[in-house]
C-alpha positions as CSV (number, residue, x, y, z in Angstrom):
1,M,-44.5,12.0,19.6
2,K,-44.5,15.7,21.7
3,K,-45.6,18.7,20.2
4,V,-43.5,21.3,17.7
5,L,-44.0,24.7,18.9
6,Y,-42.9,27.4,15.9
7,L,-42.3,31.1,17.3
8,T,-43.1,33.2,14.0
9,Q,-42.8,36.8,16.2
10,S,-41.0,38.7,18.0
11,G,-40.8,38.6,22.0
12,R,-39.2,36.7,24.7
13,L,-39.0,33.1,25.9
14,F,-38.0,32.6,29.6
15,R,-38.4,30.4,32.4
16,R,-41.0,30.6,35.1
17,Q,-40.7,27.5,37.6
18,H,-40.5,24.7,36.3
19,T,-42.0,25.7,32.8
20,L,-40.8,27.8,30.0
21,C,-43.3,30.9,28.8
22,W,-43.4,32.5,25.7
23,Q,-44.6,36.7,25.7
24,A,-45.0,38.6,22.3
25,T,-44.0,41.3,22.3
26,Q,-46.9,42.8,21.2
27,S,-48.5,40.6,23.8
28,A,-49.2,42.0,27.9
29,E,-49.5,38.4,28.9
30,A,-47.2,35.7,28.8
31,R,-48.4,32.2,27.8
32,F,-47.3,29.2,29.6
33,L,-45.8,26.0,27.5
34,P,-46.5,22.9,28.5
35,I,-43.0,21.4,28.5
36,E,-43.3,17.8,29.4
37,T,-45.0,17.8,26.2
38,L,-42.6,20.0,23.7
39,G,-40.6,18.4,21.5
40,E,-38.7,20.9,19.3
41,I,-38.8,25.0,19.1
42,Y,-38.2,27.3,16.1
43,A,-37.1,30.5,16.4
44,L,-38.6,32.0,12.8
45,G,-39.0,35.7,14.5
46,P,-37.0,37.6,17.1
47,V,-36.7,35.8,20.1
48,R,-34.5,36.7,23.0
49,L,-33.7,34.4,25.4
50,S,-30.9,33.8,28.4
51,T,-28.6,30.9,29.2
52,T,-31.1,29.9,31.6
53,V,-33.2,28.9,29.2
54,L,-31.1,27.3,27.1
55,R,-29.9,24.7,30.4
56,F,-33.4,24.4,30.6
57,L,-34.0,23.3,27.5
58,G,-30.9,20.8,27.3
59,E,-32.0,19.4,30.4
60,K,-35.5,18.6,28.8
61,R,-33.7,17.9,25.6
62,I,-35.4,19.7,23.5
63,P,-33.9,21.0,20.4
64,F,-33.9,24.7,19.2
65,H,-33.7,25.6,15.9
66,V,-33.0,29.2,14.8
67,F,-34.2,31.0,11.6
68,S,-32.7,34.2,10.2
69,Y,-35.3,36.8,9.1
70,Y,-34.9,36.2,5.8
71,L,-36.0,32.2,6.5
72,H,-32.9,31.0,6.1
73,Y,-31.5,28.6,8.0
74,R,-28.8,29.7,11.1
75,G,-28.1,26.8,13.6
76,T,-29.5,24.6,16.3
77,F,-28.9,24.5,19.5
78,L,-28.7,20.9,20.2
79,P,-28.6,19.3,23.9
80,K,-26.1,16.9,24.8
81,G,-26.9,13.6,22.8
82,Y,-28.9,11.4,25.7
83,I,-28.6,7.9,23.0
84,V,-24.9,7.6,23.3
85,S,-23.4,4.4,21.8
86,G,-20.0,3.8,21.4
87,Q,-20.5,1.1,18.8
88,V,-22.6,2.8,17.1
89,R,-20.0,6.3,16.7
90,L,-16.8,3.7,16.3
91,R,-18.7,1.9,13.4
92,Q,-20.2,5.0,11.9
93,A,-16.5,6.9,11.7
94,R,-14.7,3.5,10.9
95,H,-17.7,3.5,7.7
96,A,-17.2,7.4,7.0
97,L,-12.9,6.8,6.9
98,D,-13.2,4.0,4.6
99,R,-13.5,4.7,1.1
100,K,-15.5,2.1,-0.5
101,K,-18.0,1.4,2.9
102,R,-18.7,5.6,2.3
103,L,-18.9,5.5,-1.1
104,E,-21.9,2.7,-0.8
105,I,-23.8,4.7,1.4
106,A,-23.2,7.9,-0.5
107,R,-24.4,5.8,-3.6
108,R,-27.6,4.7,-1.6
109,F,-28.8,8.1,0.0
110,V,-28.5,9.6,-4.1
111,L,-30.6,6.9,-5.2
112,G,-33.3,7.4,-2.7
113,A,-33.5,10.9,-3.8
114,I,-33.6,10.1,-7.4
115,G,-36.2,7.7,-6.4
116,G,-38.5,10.1,-4.4
117,M,-37.8,12.7,-7.8
118,Q,-39.3,9.9,-10.1
119,R,-42.0,9.2,-8.4
120,N,-42.8,12.6,-8.3
121,L,-42.7,13.2,-11.8
122,A,-44.2,10.1,-12.3
123,Y,-47.6,11.7,-10.7
124,Y,-47.5,14.0,-13.2
125,L,-47.3,12.5,-15.9
126,N,-50.3,10.5,-15.1
127,R,-52.0,13.7,-15.0
128,G,-50.7,15.1,-18.4
129,K,-47.6,17.2,-17.3
130,G,-44.8,17.5,-19.9
131,V,-42.4,15.7,-17.8
132,E,-41.4,13.1,-20.1
133,P,-38.0,14.4,-20.4
134,A,-36.7,14.6,-17.0
135,L,-37.9,11.4,-16.4
136,T,-35.6,10.0,-18.8
137,E,-32.5,12.1,-17.7
138,L,-33.5,10.9,-14.1
139,S,-33.2,7.0,-15.5
140,A,-29.8,8.1,-17.1
141,W,-28.1,9.9,-14.2
142,E,-29.9,6.9,-12.2
143,K,-27.2,4.5,-13.7
144,E,-24.2,6.4,-13.6
145,V,-25.0,6.8,-9.6
146,R,-24.9,2.8,-9.6
147,A,-22.0,2.7,-11.8
148,A,-19.8,5.2,-10.2
149,S,-16.5,4.7,-8.5
150,T,-15.7,8.1,-6.5
151,L,-17.5,10.1,-4.3
152,Q,-17.2,13.0,-6.4
153,A,-19.0,11.4,-9.5
154,V,-21.9,11.0,-7.2
155,M,-22.1,14.2,-6.0
156,G,-21.9,15.2,-9.4
157,C,-24.5,13.4,-10.7
158,E,-26.7,14.1,-7.8
159,G,-26.7,17.7,-8.7
160,S,-26.9,16.3,-12.7
161,A,-30.3,14.7,-11.6
162,R,-31.3,17.5,-9.2
163,R,-30.9,20.0,-12.1
164,A,-33.2,17.8,-14.5
165,Y,-35.3,17.3,-11.8
166,Y,-36.0,21.0,-11.4
167,G,-36.5,21.3,-15.2
168,A,-38.9,19.8,-14.8
169,F,-41.2,22.5,-12.7
170,G,-42.1,24.7,-14.8
171,A,-44.4,22.0,-16.3
172,I,-46.0,20.8,-12.9
173,L,-46.6,24.4,-11.6
174,T,-49.6,25.9,-12.8
175,G,-49.6,29.8,-13.1
176,W,-45.8,30.5,-12.0
177,S,-42.9,31.6,-13.9
178,W,-40.0,29.1,-13.5
179,A,-36.9,30.1,-15.1
180,G,-34.6,27.5,-12.9
181,R,-33.7,26.8,-8.9
182,T,-32.0,29.9,-7.7
183,K,-30.4,30.3,-3.8
184,R,-28.6,33.0,-1.8
185,P,-31.1,34.3,-2.2
186,P,-34.0,32.7,-4.1
187,T,-35.4,35.4,-6.7
188,D,-38.9,34.7,-7.0
189,P,-41.8,32.6,-4.8
190,V,-41.4,29.5,-5.9
191,N,-36.9,29.6,-4.9
192,A,-38.1,31.4,-1.9
193,L,-40.8,29.0,-0.8
194,L,-38.9,26.3,-2.0
195,S,-35.6,27.2,0.0
196,F,-37.7,27.6,3.1
197,L,-39.4,24.2,3.0
198,N,-35.5,22.8,2.3
199,S,-34.4,24.2,5.4
200,L,-37.7,22.8,7.5
201,T,-36.6,19.5,6.2
202,Y,-33.3,19.4,7.1
203,A,-34.1,20.7,11.1
204,A,-36.7,17.9,11.0
205,V,-34.4,15.3,10.0
206,L,-31.9,16.9,12.2
207,G,-34.6,16.7,15.4
208,Q,-35.0,13.2,14.7
209,L,-31.8,12.1,14.2
210,Y,-31.1,13.4,18.1
211,H,-33.1,10.6,19.6
212,T,-30.6,7.8,17.3
213,P,-26.8,7.3,18.6
214,L,-26.2,8.1,15.5
215,D,-23.7,11.4,15.5
216,P,-24.9,14.2,13.0
217,V,-21.7,15.4,12.2
218,I,-20.4,12.5,10.7
219,G,-21.6,12.2,7.4
220,F,-20.9,10.1,4.2
221,L,-22.5,12.1,1.2
222,H,-21.6,15.4,2.5
223,A,-18.8,16.1,4.2
224,P,-17.7,17.6,7.3
225,G,-18.0,21.6,7.1
226,R,-18.9,24.7,9.5
227,G,-22.4,25.6,10.1
228,R,-24.2,22.2,9.1
229,F,-24.1,18.6,10.4
230,P,-23.1,16.5,7.4
231,L,-25.8,13.4,8.1
232,A,-28.8,15.9,8.8
233,L,-28.1,16.6,4.8
234,D,-27.5,13.5,3.5
235,L,-31.1,12.2,4.9
236,A,-32.3,15.5,3.7
237,E,-31.9,14.5,0.4
238,I,-34.1,11.4,0.5
239,F,-37.1,13.3,2.4
240,K,-37.0,16.8,0.4
241,P,-39.0,15.3,-2.6
242,L,-41.1,13.8,-0.3
243,L,-42.3,16.6,2.1
244,A,-40.8,19.8,0.8
245,D,-41.2,19.5,-3.0
246,R,-44.7,17.6,-3.0
247,L,-46.1,20.3,-0.2
248,L,-44.6,23.6,-2.4
249,F,-46.7,21.8,-5.1
250,R,-49.7,21.6,-3.6
251,L,-49.6,25.0,-1.8
252,L,-48.6,26.8,-4.7
253,N,-50.8,25.1,-7.7
254,R,-54.0,25.2,-5.2
255,Q,-53.0,28.6,-4.6
256,E,-53.3,28.3,-1.3
257,I,-49.7,30.5,-1.5
258,T,-50.1,33.5,-4.2
259,A,-47.3,35.7,-5.6
260,T,-49.0,38.4,-3.1
261,D,-47.9,36.4,0.0
262,F,-44.4,37.1,-0.3
263,D,-42.6,41.2,0.7
264,P,-39.6,41.7,-1.8
265,L,-36.6,42.4,0.4
266,V,-33.1,43.5,-0.1
267,Q,-32.0,39.9,-0.1
268,G,-34.8,38.1,-2.0
269,L,-37.9,37.4,-1.3
270,R,-40.0,36.7,2.3
271,L,-43.1,35.3,3.4
272,R,-45.5,37.7,5.1
273,P,-46.5,36.8,8.8
274,E,-50.1,35.3,7.7
275,A,-48.3,33.2,4.8
276,L,-46.3,31.9,7.4
277,R,-48.3,30.6,9.8
278,K,-50.1,28.9,6.7
279,V,-47.0,27.4,5.1
280,L,-45.9,26.2,9.2
281,Q,-49.7,24.9,9.3
282,A,-49.5,23.0,6.4
283,W,-46.0,21.3,7.2
284,E,-46.9,20.3,10.3
285,A,-49.9,19.0,9.0
286,K,-47.6,17.1,6.6
287,L,-45.1,15.5,9.1
288,S,-48.7,14.3,11.0
289,E,-49.9,12.6,8.5
290,T,-49.9,8.9,8.6
291,F,-49.4,6.1,5.7
292,Y,-49.7,2.5,5.8
293,H,-45.8,1.1,6.2
294,R,-45.6,-2.4,4.0
295,T,-42.9,-3.6,6.2
296,L,-43.9,-2.6,9.6
297,Q,-47.2,-3.3,8.5
298,R,-48.6,-0.5,10.6
299,Q,-49.4,3.4,10.5
300,V,-46.4,5.8,11.0
301,S,-46.2,9.8,10.5
302,Y,-44.1,11.5,8.0
303,R,-42.3,12.7,11.1
304,Y,-41.1,9.2,12.4
305,L,-40.3,8.0,9.3
306,I,-37.5,10.1,9.3
307,R,-36.5,8.6,12.7
308,L,-37.2,5.1,10.8
309,E,-34.8,5.7,8.1
310,A,-31.7,7.0,10.4
311,Y,-32.4,3.4,12.6
312,K,-32.0,1.4,9.3
313,L,-28.7,3.4,8.2
314,M,-27.9,2.1,12.4
315,K,-28.3,-1.5,11.5
316,H,-26.5,-0.9,7.9
317,L,-23.2,0.4,10.4
318,L,-23.8,-2.5,12.9
319,E,-23.7,-4.8,9.5
320,I,-27.1,-6.2,11.0
321,A,-29.3,-5.3,7.8
322,S,-28.1,-3.8,4.4
323,Y,-29.6,-0.2,4.0
324,E,-32.0,0.7,1.6
325,P,-32.9,3.8,1.1
326,F,-36.7,4.9,1.4
327,R,-38.6,4.9,-1.5
328,P,-42.3,6.3,-1.8
329,W,-44.8,3.8,-3.8
330,W,-47.5,6.6,-4.0
């Protein structure tokens, strides 16, 4: 798959002839970027660019994700879709407008998310961590999701299940204080890193959706709104436990990221530049990592797994095969 470019410094992105160039503010020389091997760009620092660059990114079909100074996701320049299927879009809209069909898809997204949480907790239970109460709660909420008769009930179960899951973080994390999940802004290093990793998960899902005929504006669990793509939010629920949470546990428990890697700001905390690069390197390594896929019977990367999940949903909409969310077995 094509490479992802993370711009963590301030600088200028511009076009020169038939490719892009990046010049950091502190550098006297510009660096040429091989446009044909570039898949996505993440702007995590102050980046200056022109409409000429945006047109060029549109021509080359390269999504451009923007994050704030506080590393909060702010938006994506998504080029015009190049894999378009009127049939898929109509089926997607029909399923979203049909209360029963939408409820069933939303239910499966939440069951997939709970399955990922259960697998994470089971891993730490086998290592002597005190997460059994949270596992018991998750099993109860899983049953509630299956019995839920409204979308609001499914969403309520998802929120309660995630609260139970977050309640076990204190037992999993070694040497870190955890009083629970806080956002907008996160008030401690663990929450700040978790929010950032969740944002990266969402952007990665959106980037993979772009390579399918699915419309990211039409979701099933999340309703259409401003600033986010509902379908990307839906699929991200499945991959947060597998990608964001597992990387969070590894980085913090192995002391790859410490409390000194964060700067206190007016609105929460921010990773220091060197720590930010370390997290992004670990994140990219995780997405590029491969595992043996039981159904396909071959090695696939975690990044491609996201796209496969989108195709599974598409087959469900086209009534080719019933959608079953991915659940890790390790």
